[in-house]
C-alpha positions in Angstrom: 6.1 -19.9 -2.1 4.8 -17.3 -4.5 3.4 -14.2 -2.9 2.0 -11.1 -4.5 0.8 -8.5 -2.0 -1.1 -5.5 -3.3 -1.5 -2.3 -1.3 -2.2 1.4 -1.6 -5.9 1.3 -2.3 -8.5 3.4 -0.5 -11.4 5.8 -0.8 -10.7 8.8 -3.0 -12.9 11.5 -4.5 -13.4 11.7 -8.3 -10.4 13.4 -9.9 -8.1 12.2 -7.2 -5.0 10.0 -7.4 -3.7 6.8 -5.9 -0.6 4.8 -6.2 -0.9 1.1 -5.9 2.0 -1.1 -5.0 2.6 -4.8 -5.5 5.3 -6.6 -3.6 6.4 -9.9 -5.1 8.3 -12.7 -3.4 9.0 -16.4 -4.2 9.5 -15.6 -7.9 12.3 -14.4 -10.1 10.8 -11.0 -10.5 13.1 -9.7 -13.2 12.1 -12.6 -15.5 8.4 -11.9 -15.3 6.2 -9.6 -17.3 3.9 -8.0 -14.7 0.3 -7.0 -15.1 -2.4 -5.2 -13.2 -6.0 -6.4 -13.4 -9.2 -5.1 -11.7 -12.6 -6.6 -10.8 -15.5 -4.3 -10.2 -18.6 -5.5 -8.3 -20.7 -7.9 -10.3 -18.2 -7.8 -13.2 -15.5 -10.1 -14.5 -11.9 -9.4 -13.8 -10.3 -7.3 -16.5 -6.8 -6.5 -17.6 -5.6 -2.9 -16.9 -1.9 -2.6 -17.7 1.2 -4.5 -18.6 4.9 -3.9 -18.1 7.4 -6.2 -19.8 10.8 -7.4 -18.7 12.3 -4.6 -20.8 10.0 -2.0 -19.4 7.6 -1.7 -22.3 4.1 -0.8 -21.2 0.6 -1.3 -22.5 -2.8 -0.2 -21.2 -6.5 -0.9 -21.6 -8.2 1.8 -23.6 -10.1 3.0 -20.5 -7.1 3.8 -18.3 -5.0 6.3 -20.2 -4.8 8.1 -17.0 -2.7 5.3 -15.4 1.0 4.6 -15.4 2.5 1.2 -14.6 6.1 1.0 -13.5 8.5 -1.6 -11.9 11.5 -1.7 -9.7 13.3 -5.0 -10.2 15.8 -4.3 -7.4 12.9 -4.2 -4.9 10.6 -6.8 -6.6 7.9 -4.2 -6.9 5.4 -3.1 -9.5 3.3 0.1 -9.2 0.2 1.6 -10.7 -0.1 5.3 -10.6 -3.7 6.2 -11.1 -4.7 9.9 -11.8 -7.9 11.6 -12.5 -9.8 8.7 -11.0 -13.4 8.2 -11.9 -16.2 6.3 -10.2 -16.0 3.6 -12.8 -12.5 2.9 -11.7 -13.9 1.5 -8.4 -12.7 -2.1 -8.2 -10.4 -4.5 -6.4 -7.0 -4.3 -8.1 -4.7 -7.2 -8.5 -1.2 -7.7 -9.8 0.0 -10.8 -11.6 3.3 -12.3 -12.7 3.3 -13.8 -16.1 4.9 -17.1 -15.2 2.6 -17.9 -12.3 -1.1 -18.7 -12.0 -1.4 -17.0 -8.7 -3.6 -14.2 -7.5 -3.1 -12.2 -4.3 -5.8 -10.6 -2.2 -6.0 -7.4 -4.1 -6.4 -3.9 -2.9 -9.8 -2.1 -2.9 -10.1 1.2 -4.8 -13.3 3.2 -4.3 -13.8 6.4 -6.1 -16.8 8.3 -4.7 -17.7 11.7 -3.5 
């Protein structure tokens, strides 16, 4: 069955960096556009970044400090987050374009 397992979150000080990972299984990863989303406390889930099958990327205006990448050989998608701000605090999720499936997410907390 489809599985998306996010990892790499944690507590980081403002200005710090984190690298999130998403391991996909049960899907033909190379045929899926992959996206990262996040949901902050009390807010709706919002789109963060996209990477297409061909490797084109697109980002929400608020996350120019982030870089999305993928490794099709490993069925992995990553989100490198630099210069983190308190407003980046959220649970981060990855999603495959062909599946209506959400994993557990990984918590990112930016606080001093």
